[in-house]
C-alpha atoms as a printed R data frame, in Angstrom:
    type eleno elety resid chain resno       x       y       z
1   ATOM     1    CA   MET     A     1  17.181   8.040 -22.794
2   ATOM     2    CA   LEU     A     2  17.895   9.051 -19.214
3   ATOM     3    CA   LEU     A     3  14.397   8.130 -18.038
4   ATOM     4    CA   ALA     A     4  14.700   4.644 -19.492
5   ATOM     5    CA   GLY     A     5  18.183   4.075 -18.122
6   ATOM     6    CA   ALA     A     6  19.604   3.765 -21.639
7   ATOM     7    CA   ALA     A     7  22.049   6.613 -20.987
8   ATOM     8    CA   MET     A     8  23.840   7.842 -17.900
9   ATOM     9    CA   PRO     A     9  23.790  11.502 -16.880
10  ATOM    10    CA   THR     A    10  27.036  13.448 -17.220
11  ATOM    11    CA   GLN     A    11  26.234  15.091 -13.878
12  ATOM    12    CA   GLY     A    12  23.961  14.175 -11.028
13  ATOM    13    CA   THR     A    13  21.927  11.020 -10.720
14  ATOM    14    CA   VAL     A    14  18.682   9.563 -11.977
15  ATOM    15    CA   THR     A    15  16.838   7.315  -9.573
16  ATOM    16    CA   SER     A    16  13.947   5.121 -10.574
17  ATOM    17    CA   ALA     A    17  12.483   3.842  -7.340
18  ATOM    18    CA   GLY     A    18   9.821   1.239  -8.058
19  ATOM    19    CA   ILE     A    19  10.489   1.088 -11.809
20  ATOM    20    CA   ARG     A    20  11.236  -2.506 -12.757
21  ATOM    21    CA   THR     A    21  10.011  -2.579 -16.342
22  ATOM    22    CA   THR     A    22  10.041   0.049 -19.073
23  ATOM    23    CA   ALA     A    23   8.358  -0.077 -22.479
24  ATOM    24    CA   TRP     A    24   9.130   2.258 -25.372
25  ATOM    25    CA   VAL     A    25   6.872   3.129 -28.292
26  ATOM    26    CA   PHE     A    26   8.630   5.034 -31.029
27  ATOM    27    CA   GLN     A    27   6.919   7.394 -33.463
28  ATOM    28    CA   ASN     A    28   7.954   5.222 -36.392
29  ATOM    29    CA   PRO     A    29   6.730   1.707 -35.616
30  ATOM    30    CA   VAL     A    30   9.162  -1.185 -35.829
31  ATOM    31    CA   GLY     A    31   7.852  -4.729 -35.984
32  ATOM    32    CA   THR     A    32   8.671  -8.122 -37.433
33  ATOM    33    CA   PRO     A    33   7.514  -7.924 -41.077
34  ATOM    34    CA   ARG     A    34   6.072 -11.420 -41.493
35  ATOM    35    CA   ARG     A    35   4.575 -11.819 -38.016
36  ATOM    36    CA   SER     A    36   0.879 -11.156 -37.549
37  ATOM    37    CA   ALA     A    37  -0.458  -8.317 -35.474
38  ATOM    38    CA   VAL     A    38  -1.772 -10.733 -32.853
39  ATOM    39    CA   ASP     A    39   1.665 -12.415 -32.647
40  ATOM    40    CA   HIS     A    40   3.246  -9.063 -31.758
41  ATOM    41    CA   VAL     A    41   0.895  -8.632 -28.801
42  ATOM    42    CA   THR     A    42   0.811 -12.285 -27.727
43  ATOM    43    CA   LEU     A    43   4.592 -12.567 -27.303
44  ATOM    44    CA   PRO     A    44   4.940 -10.306 -24.227
45  ATOM    45    CA   LEU     A    45   1.976 -12.082 -22.657
46  ATOM    46    CA   LEU     A    46   3.632 -15.468 -23.171
47  ATOM    47    CA   ALA     A    47   6.801 -14.008 -21.624
48  ATOM    48    CA   GLN     A    48   4.707 -13.352 -18.504
49  ATOM    49    CA   SER     A    49   4.096 -17.131 -18.316
50  ATOM    50    CA   ARG     A    50   0.511 -16.936 -19.474
51  ATOM    51    CA   ALA     A    51  -0.979 -20.008 -21.088
52  ATOM    52    CA   PRO     A    52  -1.096 -19.743 -24.907
53  ATOM    53    CA   ASN     A    53  -4.912 -19.645 -25.099
54  ATOM    54    CA   GLU     A    54  -5.089 -17.004 -22.379
55  ATOM    55    CA   ALA     A    55  -2.333 -14.952 -24.050
56  ATOM    56    CA   ASP     A    56  -4.137 -15.085 -27.406
57  ATOM    57    CA   ALA     A    57  -7.433 -14.026 -25.829
58  ATOM    58    CA   SER     A    58  -5.779 -11.136 -23.972
59  ATOM    59    CA   ALA     A    59  -3.960 -10.076 -27.142
60  ATOM    60    CA   GLN     A    60  -7.245 -10.043 -29.061
61  ATOM    61    CA   GLN     A    61  -8.805  -7.869 -26.338
62  ATOM    62    CA   LEU     A    62  -5.927  -5.395 -26.563
63  ATOM    63    CA   LEU     A    63  -6.168  -5.298 -30.345
64  ATOM    64    CA   ASP     A    64  -9.899  -4.621 -29.988
65  ATOM    65    CA   ARG     A    65  -9.206  -1.741 -27.558
66  ATOM    66    CA   PHE     A    66  -6.944  -0.149 -30.171
67  ATOM    67    CA   GLY     A    67  -9.412  -0.702 -33.025
68  ATOM    68    CA   LEU     A    68  -7.291  -3.400 -34.660
69  ATOM    69    CA   HIS     A    69  -9.678  -6.363 -34.558
70  ATOM    70    CA   ASP     A    70  -9.956  -6.530 -38.354
71  ATOM    71    CA   VAL     A    71  -6.177  -6.721 -38.877
72  ATOM    72    CA   ALA     A    72  -5.314  -9.164 -36.088
73  ATOM    73    CA   HIS     A    73  -4.114 -11.843 -38.497
74  ATOM    74    CA   ARG     A    74  -2.527  -9.510 -41.033
75  ATOM    75    CA   GLU     A    75   1.274  -9.451 -41.268
76  ATOM    76    CA   PHE     A    76   2.997  -6.395 -39.829
77  ATOM    77    CA   ARG     A    77   4.312  -5.419 -43.268
78  ATOM    78    CA   GLN     A    78   0.723  -5.214 -44.550
79  ATOM    79    CA   LEU     A    79  -0.413  -2.692 -41.947
80  ATOM    80    CA   SER     A    80  -0.810   1.005 -42.585
81  ATOM    81    CA   GLY     A    81   1.407   3.381 -40.642
82  ATOM    82    CA   GLY     A    82  -1.406   4.219 -38.239
83  ATOM    83    CA   GLN     A    83  -2.300   0.564 -37.705
84  ATOM    84    CA   ALA     A    84   1.340  -0.303 -37.046
85  ATOM    85    CA   GLN     A    85   1.634   2.578 -34.585
86  ATOM    86    CA   ARG     A    86  -1.436   1.412 -32.650
87  ATOM    87    CA   LEU     A    87  -0.124  -2.166 -32.734
88  ATOM    88    CA   MET     A    88   3.139  -1.120 -31.092
89  ATOM    89    CA   LEU     A    89   1.138   0.673 -28.400
90  ATOM    90    CA   ALA     A    90  -0.930  -2.474 -27.816
91  ATOM    91    CA   ARG     A    91   2.255  -4.547 -27.550
92  ATOM    92    CA   ALA     A    92   3.737  -2.083 -25.038
93  ATOM    93    CA   VAL     A    93   0.554  -2.078 -22.948
94  ATOM    94    CA   ALA     A    94   0.630  -5.900 -22.949
95  ATOM    95    CA   THR     A    95   3.967  -5.788 -21.133
96  ATOM    96    CA   GLN     A    96   2.295  -3.959 -18.216
97  ATOM    97    CA   PRO     A    97   5.336  -1.718 -17.742
98  ATOM    98    CA   ASP     A    98   5.950   0.384 -14.685
99  ATOM    99    CA   LEU     A    99   7.163   3.132 -17.044
100 ATOM   100    CA   LEU     A   100   5.740   3.626 -20.543
101 ATOM   101    CA   LEU     A   101   7.614   6.030 -22.840
102 ATOM   102    CA   ILE     A   102   5.683   7.074 -25.939
103 ATOM   103    CA   ASP     A   103   6.761   9.319 -28.807
104 ATOM   104    CA   GLU     A   104   3.983  11.029 -30.796
105 ATOM   105    CA   PRO     A   105   1.375   8.252 -30.482
106 ATOM   106    CA   THR     A   106  -1.301  10.110 -32.445
107 ATOM   107    CA   ALA     A   107   0.896  11.602 -35.190
108 ATOM   108    CA   GLN     A   108  -0.163   9.203 -37.963
109 ATOM   109    CA   LEU     A   109  -3.785   8.791 -36.906
110 ATOM   110    CA   ASP     A   110  -7.110  10.219 -37.967
111 ATOM   111    CA   SER     A   111  -9.208  11.956 -35.321
112 ATOM   112    CA   SER     A   112 -11.241   8.885 -34.331
113 ATOM   113    CA   ASN     A   113  -8.246   6.552 -33.955
114 ATOM   114    CA   ALA     A   114  -6.309   9.299 -32.177
115 ATOM   115    CA   GLN     A   115  -9.105   9.563 -29.624
116 ATOM   116    CA   THR     A   116  -9.017   5.787 -29.116
117 ATOM   117    CA   VAL     A   117  -5.275   5.976 -28.400
118 ATOM   118    CA   ILE     A   118  -5.739   8.945 -26.059
119 ATOM   119    CA   ASP     A   119  -8.416   7.052 -24.124
120 ATOM   120    CA   VAL     A   120  -6.349   3.864 -23.778
121 ATOM   121    CA   VAL     A   121  -3.170   5.737 -22.807
122 ATOM   122    CA   HIS     A   122  -5.169   7.612 -20.170
123 ATOM   123    CA   GLU     A   123  -6.573   4.316 -18.826
124 ATOM   124    CA   VAL     A   124  -3.081   2.805 -18.634
125 ATOM   125    CA   ALA     A   125  -1.786   5.845 -16.748
126 ATOM   126    CA   GLN     A   126  -4.688   5.640 -14.309
127 ATOM   127    CA   ALA     A   127  -4.339   1.897 -13.803
128 ATOM   128    CA   HIS     A   128  -0.744   0.822 -13.440
129 ATOM   129    CA   SER     A   129   1.934   2.734 -15.318
130 ATOM   130    CA   ILE     A   130   3.776   5.997 -15.263
131 ATOM   131    CA   VAL     A   131   3.291   7.285 -18.798
132 ATOM   132    CA   VAL     A   132   5.645   9.824 -20.339
133 ATOM   133    CA   VAL     A   133   4.534  11.016 -23.743
134 ATOM   134    CA   ALA     A   134   6.051  13.420 -26.256
135 ATOM   135    CA   THR     A   135   3.252  14.964 -28.298
136 ATOM   136    CA   HIS     A   136   2.061  17.920 -30.309
137 ATOM   137    CA   ASP     A   137  -1.562  16.765 -29.879
138 ATOM   138    CA   ALA     A   138  -3.374  19.219 -27.598
139 ATOM   139    CA   ARG     A   139  -6.102  16.647 -26.796
140 ATOM   140    CA   LEU     A   140  -3.511  14.147 -25.571
141 ATOM   141    CA   ALA     A   141  -1.560  16.785 -23.649
142 ATOM   142    CA   ALA     A   142  -4.785  17.852 -21.910
143 ATOM   143    CA   GLN     A   143  -5.106  14.318 -20.454
144 ATOM   144    CA   CYS     A   144  -1.665  14.485 -18.855
145 ATOM   145    CA   HIS     A   145  -1.382  15.084 -15.128
146 ATOM   146    CA   THR     A   146   1.881  17.019 -15.471
147 ATOM   147    CA   ARG     A   147   2.986  18.825 -18.616
148 ATOM   148    CA   VAL     A   148   6.423  20.115 -19.538
149 ATOM   149    CA   GLN     A   149   6.508  22.280 -22.633
150 ATOM   150    CA   LEU     A   150   9.812  22.331 -24.445
151 ATOM   151    CA   GLY     A   151  10.732  24.988 -26.944
152 ATOM   152    CA   LEU     A   152  13.438  27.193 -28.257
153 ATOM   153    CA   ALA     A   153  14.541  30.049 -26.029
């Protein structure tokens, strides 16, 4: 909450130099039930003033990157938990955030789809975003530049 600016610290300060946009991806995906998968990804692209045809094409490319080509026109409510989770990641990536906060992105995924998510998240971190991820997945943690392990004392 502090990283995203959604809460203020009780002591000290949090500065976010250079962070203009933040995207969140929660462990339990939340979408608009009757909207298609492609609609979820197209919307942030349209908000960036892209032409509708260009936004649709870019959304399809993102869905392909996340292995969601076959469900592009399926309603959100018809997606499996893993498909919905990958869709929310695709939507967040479409926003091209400066800061991307992700909670357990591989938790509901099989090994192959988890690896796809790990690869795309790594690409995003290398390309244009600061990515902060909470995970129990050792493969995903291994891709992180800096790791902070939290636990009970």
